[in-house]
N, CA, C and O atoms as CSV, one atom per row, in Angstrom:
chain,resi,resn,atom,element,x,y,z
A,1,UNK,N,N,40.016,130.316,94.064
A,1,UNK,CA,C,39.752,130.480,95.393
A,1,UNK,C,C,40.768,130.388,96.488
A,1,UNK,O,O,40.683,131.000,97.552
A,2,UNK,N,N,41.840,129.487,96.108
A,2,UNK,CA,C,42.858,129.553,96.848
A,2,UNK,C,C,43.431,130.572,97.225
A,2,UNK,O,O,43.921,130.530,98.353
A,3,UNK,N,N,43.546,131.617,96.560
A,3,UNK,CA,C,44.015,132.989,96.688
A,3,UNK,C,C,43.452,133.493,97.541
A,3,UNK,O,O,44.141,133.887,98.482
A,4,UNK,N,N,42.136,133.679,97.591
A,4,UNK,CA,C,41.628,134.143,98.416
A,4,UNK,C,C,41.625,133.746,100.085
A,4,UNK,O,O,41.528,134.599,100.967
A,5,UNK,N,N,41.745,132.333,100.325
A,5,UNK,CA,C,41.962,132.075,101.453
A,5,UNK,C,C,43.357,132.297,102.040
A,5,UNK,O,O,43.556,132.466,103.243
A,6,UNK,N,N,44.618,132.278,100.794
A,6,UNK,CA,C,45.722,132.603,101.401
A,6,UNK,C,C,45.853,134.137,101.663
A,6,UNK,O,O,46.507,134.555,102.618
A,7,UNK,N,N,45.398,134.722,101.040
A,7,UNK,CA,C,45.169,136.109,101.225
A,7,UNK,C,C,44.353,136.574,102.655
A,7,UNK,O,O,44.759,137.412,103.460
A,8,UNK,N,N,43.200,135.860,102.730
A,8,UNK,CA,C,43.101,136.187,104.169
A,8,UNK,C,C,43.711,135.696,105.436
A,8,UNK,O,O,43.609,136.239,106.536
A,9,UNK,N,N,44.196,134.875,105.221
A,9,UNK,CA,C,45.161,134.181,106.537
A,9,UNK,C,C,46.419,134.970,106.178
A,9,UNK,O,O,47.126,134.903,107.183
A,10,UNK,N,N,46.888,135.504,105.477
A,10,UNK,CA,C,48.064,136.558,105.586
A,10,UNK,C,C,47.650,137.735,105.531
A,10,UNK,O,O,48.659,138.433,105.439
A,11,UNK,N,N,46.856,138.297,105.533
A,11,UNK,CA,C,46.208,139.599,106.052
A,11,UNK,C,C,46.225,139.431,107.574
A,11,UNK,O,O,46.553,140.430,108.213
A,12,UNK,N,N,45.989,138.570,108.096
A,12,UNK,CA,C,45.563,138.397,109.478
A,12,UNK,C,C,46.992,138.177,110.344
A,12,UNK,O,O,47.417,138.804,111.315
A,13,UNK,N,N,47.427,137.313,109.785
A,13,UNK,CA,C,49.141,137.104,109.940
A,13,UNK,C,C,50.065,138.093,110.099
A,13,UNK,O,O,50.859,138.280,111.022
A,14,UNK,N,N,49.847,138.785,108.969
A,14,UNK,CA,C,50.336,140.407,108.908
A,14,UNK,C,C,50.335,141.159,109.666
A,14,UNK,O,O,51.343,141.695,110.128
A,15,UNK,N,N,48.663,141.482,110.121
A,15,UNK,CA,C,48.263,142.253,110.820
A,15,UNK,C,C,48.633,142.244,112.553
A,15,UNK,O,O,48.633,143.220,113.304
A,16,UNK,N,N,48.938,140.821,112.888
A,16,UNK,CA,C,48.980,140.686,113.832
A,16,UNK,C,C,50.625,140.968,113.972
A,16,UNK,O,O,51.074,141.580,114.941
A,17,UNK,N,N,51.343,140.531,113.060
A,17,UNK,CA,C,52.721,140.659,113.168
A,17,UNK,C,C,52.924,142.360,113.240
A,17,UNK,O,O,53.516,142.783,114.232
A,18,UNK,N,N,52.543,143.154,112.415
A,18,UNK,CA,C,52.567,144.649,112.414
A,18,UNK,C,C,52.063,145.182,113.921
A,18,UNK,O,O,52.597,146.145,114.470
A,19,UNK,N,N,51.095,144.513,114.441
A,19,UNK,CA,C,50.355,145.306,115.222
A,19,UNK,C,C,51.458,145.033,116.624
A,19,UNK,O,O,51.748,145.983,117.351
A,20,UNK,N,N,52.016,143.613,116.885
A,20,UNK,CA,C,52.908,143.611,117.810
A,20,UNK,C,C,54.649,144.345,117.719
A,20,UNK,O,O,55.623,144.291,118.470
A,21,UNK,N,N,54.476,144.757,116.889
A,21,UNK,CA,C,55.962,145.072,116.236
A,21,UNK,C,C,56.024,146.692,116.478
A,21,UNK,O,O,56.673,147.257,117.358
A,22,UNK,N,N,55.206,147.294,115.500
A,22,UNK,CA,C,55.466,148.327,114.787
A,22,UNK,C,C,53.977,149.355,115.727
A,22,UNK,O,O,52.781,149.063,115.694
A,23,UNK,N,N,54.628,150.538,116.467
A,23,UNK,CA,C,53.557,151.279,116.707
A,23,UNK,C,C,53.620,152.486,116.414
A,23,UNK,O,O,52.604,153.168,116.549
A,24,UNK,N,N,54.877,153.095,115.916
A,24,UNK,CA,C,55.107,154.265,115.704
A,24,UNK,C,C,54.691,154.638,114.217
A,24,UNK,O,O,54.782,153.857,113.270
A,25,UNK,N,N,54.232,155.914,114.149
A,25,UNK,CA,C,53.940,156.359,112.589
A,25,UNK,C,C,54.836,156.318,111.580
A,25,UNK,O,O,56.033,156.493,111.810
A,26,UNK,N,N,54.403,156.102,110.443
A,26,UNK,CA,C,55.335,156.014,108.956
A,26,UNK,C,C,56.542,156.890,109.159
A,26,UNK,O,O,57.721,156.644,108.908
A,27,UNK,N,N,55.968,158.001,109.686
A,27,UNK,CA,C,57.063,159.168,108.997
A,27,UNK,C,C,58.062,159.041,110.318
A,27,UNK,O,O,59.122,159.663,110.243
A,28,UNK,N,N,57.820,158.352,111.404
A,28,UNK,CA,C,59.009,158.544,112.267
A,28,UNK,C,C,59.585,156.897,112.134
A,28,UNK,O,O,60.009,156.630,113.259
A,29,UNK,N,N,59.726,155.993,111.456
A,29,UNK,CA,C,60.045,154.768,111.266
A,29,UNK,C,C,61.600,154.869,110.916
A,29,UNK,O,O,62.030,155.609,110.031
A,30,UNK,N,N,62.447,153.984,111.765
A,30,UNK,CA,C,63.729,153.902,111.078
A,30,UNK,C,C,63.964,153.212,110.035
A,30,UNK,O,O,63.010,152.570,109.596
A,31,UNK,N,N,65.088,153.134,109.422
A,31,UNK,CA,C,65.522,152.465,108.189
A,31,UNK,C,C,65.327,151.289,108.327
A,31,UNK,O,O,64.945,150.660,107.340
A,32,UNK,N,N,65.554,150.500,109.784
A,32,UNK,CA,C,65.215,149.105,109.996
A,32,UNK,C,C,63.781,148.503,109.695
A,32,UNK,O,O,63.418,147.433,109.207
A,33,UNK,N,N,63.044,149.717,110.225
A,33,UNK,CA,C,61.303,149.104,110.420
A,33,UNK,C,C,60.984,149.256,108.535
A,33,UNK,O,O,60.289,148.450,107.916
A,34,UNK,N,N,61.589,150.312,107.987
A,34,UNK,CA,C,61.282,150.232,106.328
A,34,UNK,C,C,61.773,149.077,105.930
A,34,UNK,O,O,60.966,148.398,105.295
A,35,UNK,N,N,62.984,148.545,106.108
A,35,UNK,CA,C,63.543,147.406,105.322
A,35,UNK,C,C,62.508,146.417,105.792
A,35,UNK,O,O,61.869,145.857,104.901
A,36,UNK,N,N,62.278,146.158,106.842
A,36,UNK,CA,C,61.254,144.777,107.715
A,36,UNK,C,C,59.933,144.837,106.530
A,36,UNK,O,O,59.447,143.925,105.861
A,37,UNK,N,N,59.571,146.402,106.593
A,37,UNK,CA,C,58.409,146.271,105.590
A,37,UNK,C,C,58.582,146.035,104.216
A,37,UNK,O,O,57.714,145.380,103.640
A,38,UNK,N,N,59.340,146.364,103.728
A,38,UNK,CA,C,59.762,146.290,102.100
A,38,UNK,C,C,59.873,144.294,102.074
A,38,UNK,O,O,59.164,143.595,101.351
A,39,UNK,N,N,60.588,143.935,102.735
A,39,UNK,CA,C,60.853,142.187,102.863
A,39,UNK,C,C,59.836,141.670,103.122
A,39,UNK,O,O,59.566,140.598,102.581
A,40,UNK,N,N,58.880,142.316,104.104
A,40,UNK,CA,C,57.904,141.424,104.606
A,40,UNK,C,C,56.824,141.332,103.549
A,40,UNK,O,O,56.057,140.370,103.568
A,41,UNK,N,N,56.708,142.385,102.521
A,41,UNK,CA,C,55.750,142.577,101.186
A,41,UNK,C,C,56.296,141.759,100.293
A,41,UNK,O,O,55.494,141.062,99.671
A,42,UNK,N,N,57.810,141.596,99.960
A,42,UNK,CA,C,57.896,140.447,99.523
A,42,UNK,C,C,57.804,138.656,99.724
A,42,UNK,O,O,57.756,137.667,98.992
A,43,UNK,N,N,57.814,138.928,101.000
A,43,UNK,CA,C,57.797,137.322,101.326
A,43,UNK,C,C,56.303,136.943,100.989
A,43,UNK,O,O,55.900,136.160,100.130
A,44,UNK,N,N,55.504,137.794,101.998
A,44,UNK,CA,C,54.146,137.375,101.771
A,44,UNK,C,C,53.454,137.256,99.946
A,44,UNK,O,O,52.420,136.711,99.561
A,45,UNK,N,N,54.335,137.875,99.287
A,45,UNK,CA,C,53.995,138.035,98.005
A,45,UNK,C,C,53.787,136.695,97.417
A,45,UNK,O,O,52.761,136.354,96.828
A,46,UNK,N,N,55.081,135.778,97.666
A,46,UNK,CA,C,55.249,134.445,96.916
A,46,UNK,C,C,54.324,133.426,97.854
A,46,UNK,O,O,53.866,132.455,97.252
A,47,UNK,N,N,54.061,133.529,99.020
A,47,UNK,CA,C,53.125,132.948,99.783
A,47,UNK,C,C,51.664,133.159,99.191
A,47,UNK,O,O,50.896,132.197,99.180
A,48,UNK,N,N,51.349,134.129,98.806
A,48,UNK,CA,C,50.115,134.596,98.697
A,48,UNK,C,C,49.641,134.036,96.935
A,48,UNK,O,O,48.654,133.412,96.546
A,49,UNK,N,N,50.419,134.395,96.448
A,49,UNK,CA,C,50.020,134.052,94.565
A,49,UNK,C,C,50.843,132.390,94.328
A,49,UNK,O,O,50.322,131.563,93.581
A,50,UNK,N,N,51.844,132.164,94.897
A,50,UNK,CA,C,52.622,131.093,94.646
A,50,UNK,C,C,52.772,131.261,93.031
A,50,UNK,O,O,53.008,132.317,92.446
A,51,UNK,N,N,52.580,129.970,92.445
A,51,UNK,CA,C,52.853,129.913,90.996
A,51,UNK,C,C,51.840,130.607,90.043
A,51,UNK,O,O,51.997,130.614,88.822
A,52,UNK,N,N,50.669,131.258,90.751
A,52,UNK,CA,C,49.860,132.076,89.887
A,52,UNK,C,C,50.141,133.484,89.459
A,52,UNK,O,O,49.690,134.366,90.190
A,53,UNK,N,N,50.994,133.932,88.107
A,53,UNK,CA,C,51.219,135.191,87.823
A,53,UNK,C,C,50.154,135.245,86.922
A,53,UNK,O,O,50.685,135.350,85.817
A,54,UNK,N,N,48.899,135.229,86.785
A,54,UNK,CA,C,47.717,135.782,86.148
A,54,UNK,C,C,46.844,136.923,86.938
A,54,UNK,O,O,46.514,136.954,88.124
A,55,UNK,N,N,46.548,137.979,85.730
A,55,UNK,CA,C,46.122,138.960,86.418
A,55,UNK,C,C,44.669,138.693,87.078
A,55,UNK,O,O,44.034,139.668,87.479
A,56,UNK,N,N,44.285,137.762,87.165
A,56,UNK,CA,C,42.827,137.333,87.824
A,56,UNK,C,C,43.379,137.125,88.990
A,56,UNK,O,O,42.916,137.889,89.837
A,57,UNK,N,N,44.333,136.268,89.465
A,57,UNK,CA,C,45.074,135.701,90.514
A,57,UNK,C,C,45.262,137.345,91.492
A,57,UNK,O,O,44.723,137.712,92.536
A,58,UNK,N,N,46.188,137.972,90.654
A,58,UNK,CA,C,46.466,139.406,91.296
A,58,UNK,C,C,45.322,140.206,92.058
A,58,UNK,O,O,45.202,140.530,93.240
A,59,UNK,N,N,44.388,140.438,90.742
A,59,UNK,CA,C,43.269,141.066,91.240
A,59,UNK,C,C,42.438,140.480,92.647
A,59,UNK,O,O,42.031,141.156,93.591
A,60,UNK,N,N,42.336,139.020,92.453
A,60,UNK,CA,C,41.746,138.335,93.583
A,60,UNK,C,C,42.566,138.670,94.818
A,60,UNK,O,O,41.984,138.865,95.885
A,61,UNK,N,N,43.951,138.748,94.720
A,61,UNK,CA,C,44.567,138.632,96.150
A,61,UNK,C,C,44.531,140.223,96.638
A,61,UNK,O,O,44.589,140.446,97.847
A,62,UNK,N,N,44.422,141.467,95.577
A,62,UNK,CA,C,44.318,142.237,95.959
A,62,UNK,C,C,43.125,142.997,96.413
A,62,UNK,O,O,43.238,143.833,97.309
A,63,UNK,N,N,41.836,142.715,95.762
A,63,UNK,CA,C,40.978,142.766,96.293
A,63,UNK,C,C,40.375,142.073,97.735
A,63,UNK,O,O,39.627,142.531,98.599
A,64,UNK,N,N,40.955,140.951,97.608
A,64,UNK,CA,C,40.730,140.115,99.178
A,64,UNK,C,C,41.150,141.257,100.135
A,64,UNK,O,O,40.347,141.808,100.887
A,65,UNK,N,N,42.767,141.652,100.037
A,65,UNK,CA,C,43.410,142.488,101.038
A,65,UNK,C,C,42.768,144.101,101.058
A,65,UNK,O,O,43.052,144.968,101.884
A,66,UNK,N,N,42.007,144.201,100.124
A,66,UNK,CA,C,41.635,145.542,100.246
A,66,UNK,C,C,40.013,145.362,100.964
A,66,UNK,O,O,39.477,146.346,101.474
A,67,UNK,N,N,39.499,144.360,100.944
A,67,UNK,CA,C,38.264,144.267,101.589
A,67,UNK,C,C,38.058,143.853,103.092
A,67,UNK,O,O,37.116,144.014,103.868
A,68,UNK,N,N,39.692,143.065,103.252
A,68,UNK,CA,C,39.684,142.785,104.822
A,68,UNK,C,C,40.277,144.438,105.171
A,68,UNK,O,O,39.890,144.525,106.337
A,69,UNK,N,N,40.734,145.323,104.974
A,69,UNK,CA,C,41.324,146.324,105.303
A,69,UNK,C,C,40.140,147.542,105.777
A,69,UNK,O,O,40.205,148.246,106.786
A,70,UNK,N,N,39.104,147.548,104.767
A,70,UNK,CA,C,37.928,147.870,104.806
A,70,UNK,C,C,37.480,147.669,105.967
A,70,UNK,O,O,37.309,148.570,106.788
A,71,UNK,N,N,37.149,146.006,106.238
A,71,UNK,CA,C,36.321,145.589,107.279
A,71,UNK,C,C,37.036,146.036,108.429
A,71,UNK,O,O,36.370,146.683,109.238
A,72,UNK,N,N,38.504,145.797,108.745
A,72,UNK,CA,C,38.887,146.408,110.050
A,72,UNK,C,C,38.432,147.552,110.245
A,72,UNK,O,O,37.688,147.804,111.193
A,73,UNK,N,N,38.843,148.493,109.299
A,73,UNK,CA,C,38.245,149.746,109.372
A,73,UNK,C,C,37.206,150.194,110.164
A,73,UNK,O,O,37.261,150.781,111.244
A,74,UNK,N,N,35.572,149.607,109.034
A,74,UNK,CA,C,34.562,149.855,109.854
A,74,UNK,C,C,34.282,149.004,111.007
A,74,UNK,O,O,33.336,149.390,111.693
A,75,UNK,N,N,34.901,147.894,111.403
A,75,UNK,CA,C,34.766,147.365,113.062
A,75,UNK,C,C,35.503,148.190,113.890
A,75,UNK,O,O,34.954,148.459,114.959
A,76,UNK,N,N,36.872,148.788,113.643
A,76,UNK,CA,C,37.232,149.964,114.543
A,76,UNK,C,C,36.793,150.799,114.760
A,76,UNK,O,O,37.192,151.409,115.752
A,77,UNK,N,N,35.559,151.406,113.859
A,77,UNK,CA,C,34.889,152.965,113.833
A,77,UNK,C,C,33.706,152.011,114.285
A,77,UNK,O,O,33.259,152.878,115.036
A,78,UNK,N,N,33.153,151.354,114.397
A,78,UNK,CA,C,31.969,151.258,115.069
A,78,UNK,C,C,32.031,150.567,116.086
A,78,UNK,O,O,30.974,150.735,116.695
A,79,UNK,N,N,32.811,149.739,116.724
A,79,UNK,CA,C,32.943,148.884,118.140
A,79,UNK,C,C,34.390,149.566,118.741
A,79,UNK,O,O,35.487,149.694,118.197
A,80,UNK,N,N,33.946,149.918,119.996
A,80,UNK,CA,C,35.001,149.934,121.046
A,80,UNK,C,C,36.504,148.844,120.926
A,80,UNK,O,O,37.707,148.894,120.669
A,81,UNK,N,N,35.483,147.952,121.291
A,81,UNK,CA,C,36.256,146.429,121.375
A,81,UNK,C,C,37.638,146.124,120.697
A,81,UNK,O,O,38.805,145.898,121.016
A,82,UNK,N,N,36.515,146.296,119.113
A,82,UNK,CA,C,37.533,146.238,118.104
A,82,UNK,C,C,38.792,147.188,117.881
A,82,UNK,O,O,39.936,146.917,117.517
A,83,UNK,N,N,38.160,148.458,118.243
A,83,UNK,CA,C,39.305,149.652,118.005
A,83,UNK,C,C,40.830,148.901,118.971
A,83,UNK,O,O,41.981,148.643,118.621
A,84,UNK,N,N,40.067,148.757,120.301
A,84,UNK,CA,C,41.069,148.562,121.248
A,84,UNK,C,C,41.996,147.329,120.676
A,84,UNK,O,O,43.140,147.096,121.067
A,85,UNK,N,N,41.351,146.657,119.773
A,85,UNK,CA,C,42.399,145.046,119.591
A,85,UNK,C,C,43.060,145.598,118.249
A,85,UNK,O,O,44.172,145.097,118.081
A,86,UNK,N,N,42.655,146.560,117.171
A,86,UNK,CA,C,43.249,147.001,116.129
A,86,UNK,C,C,44.224,147.953,116.589
A,86,UNK,O,O,45.434,147.795,116.426
A,87,UNK,N,N,43.666,149.008,117.203
A,87,UNK,CA,C,44.628,150.264,117.257
A,87,UNK,C,C,45.547,150.348,118.768
A,87,UNK,O,O,46.534,151.068,118.917
A,88,UNK,N,N,45.055,149.577,119.655
A,88,UNK,CA,C,45.551,149.910,121.133
A,88,UNK,C,C,45.176,150.751,121.796
A,88,UNK,O,O,44.272,151.464,121.360
A,89,UNK,N,N,45.594,150.933,122.791
A,89,UNK,CA,C,45.343,151.887,123.919
A,89,UNK,C,C,46.563,152.757,124.067
A,89,UNK,O,O,47.729,152.383,123.938
A,90,UNK,N,N,46.111,154.042,124.374
A,90,UNK,CA,C,47.335,154.783,124.811
A,90,UNK,C,C,48.340,154.494,125.962
A,90,UNK,O,O,47.824,153.735,126.783
A,91,UNK,N,N,49.184,154.734,126.177
A,91,UNK,CA,C,50.258,154.189,127.091
A,91,UNK,C,C,51.174,155.509,127.779
A,91,UNK,O,O,52.033,156.142,127.166
A,92,UNK,N,N,50.791,155.719,129.072
A,92,UNK,CA,C,51.710,156.442,129.937
A,92,UNK,C,C,53.149,156.397,129.928
A,92,UNK,O,O,53.925,155.457,130.105
A,93,UNK,N,N,53.305,157.414,129.724
A,93,UNK,CA,C,55.393,157.323,129.304
A,93,UNK,C,C,55.681,158.005,130.534
A,93,UNK,O,O,56.326,157.432,131.412
A,94,UNK,N,N,55.241,159.230,130.682
A,94,UNK,CA,C,55.699,160.333,131.890
A,94,UNK,C,C,54.788,160.397,132.472
A,94,UNK,O,O,53.712,160.472,131.880
A,95,UNK,N,N,54.866,160.391,134.270
A,95,UNK,CA,C,53.573,160.728,134.865
A,95,UNK,C,C,54.533,162.247,135.938
A,95,UNK,O,O,55.729,162.184,136.221
A,96,UNK,N,N,53.952,162.990,136.185
A,96,UNK,CA,C,54.537,164.237,137.145
A,96,UNK,C,C,55.973,164.355,136.792
A,96,UNK,O,O,56.695,164.494,137.779
A,97,UNK,N,N,56.635,164.335,135.539
A,97,UNK,CA,C,57.832,164.648,135.427
A,97,UNK,C,C,58.771,163.357,135.616
A,97,UNK,O,O,59.953,163.699,135.646
A,98,UNK,N,N,58.606,162.139,135.736
A,98,UNK,CA,C,58.931,161.195,135.975
A,98,UNK,C,C,58.592,159.898,134.984
A,98,UNK,O,O,57.465,159.430,134.822
A,99,UNK,N,N,59.792,159.432,134.371
A,99,UNK,CA,C,59.239,158.707,133.263
A,99,UNK,C,C,59.036,157.195,133.697
A,99,UNK,O,O,59.702,156.746,134.630
A,100,UNK,N,N,57.995,156.308,132.932
A,100,UNK,CA,C,57.647,155.030,133.717
A,100,UNK,C,C,58.590,154.463,132.711
A,100,UNK,O,O,58.455,154.795,131.534
A,101,UNK,N,N,59.496,153.670,133.052
A,101,UNK,CA,C,60.841,153.201,132.829
A,101,UNK,C,C,59.952,151.618,132.140
A,101,UNK,O,O,60.202,151.093,131.055
A,102,UNK,N,N,59.170,151.267,132.909
A,102,UNK,CA,C,58.574,149.767,132.370
A,102,UNK,C,C,57.864,150.062,130.971
A,102,UNK,O,O,58.052,149.353,129.982
A,103,UNK,N,N,56.951,151.283,130.990
A,103,UNK,CA,C,56.494,151.345,129.595
A,103,UNK,C,C,57.392,151.558,128.675
A,103,UNK,O,O,57.293,150.921,127.627
A,104,UNK,N,N,58.336,152.380,128.828
A,104,UNK,CA,C,59.193,152.991,127.694
A,104,UNK,C,C,60.072,151.903,127.149
A,104,UNK,O,O,60.544,151.945,126.013
A,105,UNK,N,N,60.305,150.770,128.137
A,105,UNK,CA,C,60.992,149.654,127.563
A,105,UNK,C,C,59.905,148.695,127.070
A,105,UNK,O,O,60.236,147.945,126.151
A,106,UNK,N,N,58.998,148.632,127.414
A,106,UNK,CA,C,57.802,147.810,126.758
A,106,UNK,C,C,57.533,148.239,125.543
A,106,UNK,O,O,57.056,147.396,124.783
A,107,UNK,N,N,57.741,149.576,125.031
A,107,UNK,CA,C,57.408,150.212,123.635
A,107,UNK,C,C,58.673,150.145,123.031
A,107,UNK,O,O,58.653,150.050,121.804
A,108,UNK,N,N,60.164,150.181,123.782
A,108,UNK,CA,C,61.173,149.988,122.875
A,108,UNK,C,C,61.559,151.542,122.558
A,108,UNK,O,O,62.227,151.817,121.561
A,109,UNK,N,N,61.010,152.733,123.641
A,109,UNK,CA,C,61.623,153.943,123.457
A,109,UNK,C,C,62.626,154.831,124.420
A,109,UNK,O,O,62.299,155.553,125.362
A,110,UNK,N,N,63.992,154.554,123.883
A,110,UNK,CA,C,64.731,155.516,124.610
A,110,UNK,C,C,64.509,156.197,125.228
A,110,UNK,O,O,63.689,156.945,124.694
A,111,UNK,N,N,64.856,156.651,126.685
A,111,UNK,CA,C,64.596,157.876,127.150
A,111,UNK,C,C,64.903,158.882,126.522
A,111,UNK,O,O,64.137,159.836,126.653
A,112,UNK,N,N,66.255,159.074,125.511
A,112,UNK,CA,C,66.905,159.901,124.754
A,112,UNK,C,C,65.862,160.433,123.742
A,112,UNK,O,O,65.664,161.629,123.528
A,113,UNK,N,N,65.050,159.137,122.990
A,113,UNK,CA,C,64.037,159.347,122.148
A,113,UNK,C,C,62.905,160.179,122.792
A,113,UNK,O,O,62.162,160.807,122.038
A,114,UNK,N,N,62.726,160.231,124.049
A,114,UNK,CA,C,61.386,160.515,124.409
A,114,UNK,C,C,61.915,162.110,124.561
A,114,UNK,O,O,61.042,162.918,124.244
A,115,UNK,N,N,62.908,162.568,124.896
A,115,UNK,CA,C,63.623,163.636,125.575
A,115,UNK,C,C,63.650,164.770,123.923
A,115,UNK,O,O,63.383,165.966,123.802
A,116,UNK,N,N,64.070,163.785,122.931
A,116,UNK,CA,C,64.167,164.455,121.996
A,116,UNK,C,C,62.806,164.516,121.172
A,116,UNK,O,O,62.890,165.218,120.164
A,117,UNK,N,N,62.035,164.146,121.313
A,117,UNK,CA,C,60.377,164.242,121.000
A,117,UNK,C,C,60.098,165.410,122.028
A,117,UNK,O,O,59.666,166.496,121.641
A,118,UNK,N,N,60.262,165.242,122.847
A,118,UNK,CA,C,59.669,166.492,124.217
A,118,UNK,C,C,60.492,168.235,123.607
A,118,UNK,O,O,59.864,169.291,123.537
A,119,UNK,N,N,61.904,168.063,123.270
A,119,UNK,CA,C,62.328,169.130,122.581
A,119,UNK,C,C,61.623,169.719,121.307
A,119,UNK,O,O,61.724,170.914,121.032
A,120,UNK,N,N,61.001,168.954,120.643
A,120,UNK,CA,C,60.751,169.168,119.136
A,120,UNK,C,C,59.397,169.489,119.459
A,120,UNK,O,O,58.649,169.825,118.541
A,121,UNK,N,N,58.981,169.436,120.615
A,121,UNK,CA,C,57.691,170.134,121.100
A,121,UNK,C,C,57.962,171.295,121.941
A,121,UNK,O,O,57.038,171.589,122.699
A,122,UNK,N,N,59.043,172.049,121.992
A,122,UNK,CA,C,59.457,173.281,122.811
A,122,UNK,C,C,59.143,172.923,124.151
A,122,UNK,O,O,58.327,173.560,124.817
A,123,UNK,N,N,59.895,171.707,124.668
A,123,UNK,CA,C,59.323,171.392,126.176
A,123,UNK,C,C,61.104,170.935,126.417
A,123,UNK,O,O,61.801,170.107,125.830
A,124,UNK,N,N,61.466,172.078,127.762
A,124,UNK,CA,C,63.082,171.642,127.775
A,124,UNK,C,C,63.056,170.707,128.963
A,124,UNK,O,O,64.222,170.565,129.332
A,125,UNK,N,N,62.550,170.279,129.427
A,125,UNK,CA,C,62.964,169.568,130.729
A,125,UNK,C,C,61.468,168.542,131.149
A,125,UNK,O,O,60.301,168.932,131.092
A,126,UNK,N,N,61.921,167.263,131.535
A,126,UNK,CA,C,61.073,166.761,131.963
A,126,UNK,C,C,60.363,166.951,133.177
A,126,UNK,O,O,59.412,166.276,133.572
A,127,UNK,N,N,60.896,167.918,133.740
A,127,UNK,CA,C,60.377,168.426,135.070
A,127,UNK,C,C,58.981,169.248,134.572
A,127,UNK,O,O,57.995,169.311,135.307
A,128,UNK,N,N,59.014,169.732,133.528
A,128,UNK,CA,C,57.755,170.401,133.069
A,128,UNK,C,C,56.876,169.727,132.605
A,128,UNK,O,O,55.933,170.429,132.238
A,129,UNK,N,N,56.732,168.670,132.443
A,129,UNK,CA,C,55.684,167.511,131.828
A,129,UNK,C,C,54.976,166.767,132.955
A,129,UNK,O,O,55.498,166.024,133.785
A,130,UNK,N,N,53.535,167.142,132.818
A,130,UNK,CA,C,52.558,166.619,133.863
A,130,UNK,C,C,52.439,165.295,133.187
A,130,UNK,O,O,52.653,164.340,133.934
A,131,UNK,N,N,52.183,165.048,132.102
A,131,UNK,CA,C,51.995,164.012,131.315
A,131,UNK,C,C,52.623,163.579,129.816
A,131,UNK,O,O,52.529,164.340,128.853
A,132,UNK,N,N,53.196,162.429,129.747
A,132,UNK,CA,C,53.311,161.897,128.492
A,132,UNK,C,C,52.725,160.853,127.998
A,132,UNK,O,O,52.682,159.825,128.673
A,133,UNK,N,N,52.178,160.906,126.773
A,133,UNK,CA,C,51.005,159.559,126.364
A,133,UNK,C,C,51.846,159.143,125.160
A,133,UNK,O,O,52.426,159.946,124.430
A,134,UNK,N,N,51.861,157.861,125.021
A,134,UNK,CA,C,52.115,157.425,123.832
A,134,UNK,C,C,50.976,157.060,122.836
A,134,UNK,O,O,50.929,155.839,122.687
A,135,UNK,N,N,49.963,157.788,122.046
A,135,UNK,CA,C,49.215,157.806,121.238
A,135,UNK,C,C,48.826,156.083,120.791
A,135,UNK,O,O,49.724,155.260,120.967
A,136,UNK,N,N,47.957,155.774,120.423
A,136,UNK,CA,C,47.596,154.732,119.528
A,136,UNK,C,C,48.025,155.040,118.026
A,136,UNK,O,O,48.169,154.136,117.202
A,137,UNK,N,N,48.204,156.298,117.753
A,137,UNK,CA,C,48.624,156.607,116.305
A,137,UNK,C,C,50.178,156.418,116.493
A,137,UNK,O,O,50.863,156.108,115.517
A,138,UNK,N,N,50.747,156.603,117.749
A,138,UNK,CA,C,52.311,156.581,117.206
A,138,UNK,C,C,52.868,157.799,118.074
A,138,UNK,O,O,53.688,157.692,118.986
A,139,UNK,N,N,52.369,158.780,117.699
A,139,UNK,CA,C,52.513,159.993,118.111
A,139,UNK,C,C,52.496,160.007,119.821
A,139,UNK,O,O,51.705,159.438,120.573
A,140,UNK,N,N,53.845,161.006,120.198
A,140,UNK,CA,C,53.681,161.438,121.832
A,140,UNK,C,C,52.741,162.509,122.177
A,140,UNK,O,O,52.927,163.460,121.418
A,141,UNK,N,N,51.889,162.711,122.946
A,141,UNK,CA,C,51.522,163.811,123.604
A,141,UNK,C,C,51.996,164.031,124.736
A,141,UNK,O,O,52.234,163.136,125.547
A,142,UNK,N,N,52.252,165.607,124.991
A,142,UNK,CA,C,53.035,166.106,126.214
A,142,UNK,C,C,51.582,167.038,126.610
A,142,UNK,O,O,50.804,167.591,125.832
A,143,UNK,N,N,51.555,166.980,128.008
A,143,UNK,CA,C,51.038,167.574,128.654
A,143,UNK,C,C,51.576,168.341,129.817
A,143,UNK,O,O,51.640,167.949,130.982
A,144,UNK,N,N,52.027,169.717,129.235
A,144,UNK,CA,C,52.782,170.574,130.177
A,144,UNK,C,C,52.081,170.611,131.815
A,144,UNK,O,O,50.892,170.365,132.020
A,145,UNK,N,N,52.908,170.907,132.721
A,145,UNK,CA,C,52.498,171.354,133.988
A,145,UNK,C,C,51.841,172.973,133.997
A,145,UNK,O,O,52.387,173.928,133.445
A,146,UNK,N,N,50.790,173.017,134.615
A,146,UNK,CA,C,50.434,174.416,134.931
A,146,UNK,C,C,50.927,175.249,135.763
A,146,UNK,O,O,50.458,176.383,135.853
């Protein structure tokens, strides 16, 4: 039963850490983000199972984490407040062709990264953008001026 409690605690802890530091989608993660995920996985494994190397211990740990993930997904689907907490709100990065530097700094997105993403979506200039929004999925949506 100790493994279940450790799994619950570590799930909540890792969820909060990942929510705080990673907003980008997996396909656009930097090598440093990937290294962080690998090291984090190894670090929590030791705290999760301690000296228990049994199959039962592993099954309990994995099952607890899976149930936690399913519960978070259900709550996010069912309740808007939970969705806001687990997924976050979209953030406006550009309004009427002008970058909102405060939001870019808060999300650690350099202006060059924003313009690179813009060019990838066939938009030549910030002047052509009415809105750029960092979605809760990590994608940046651009709405062009008409």
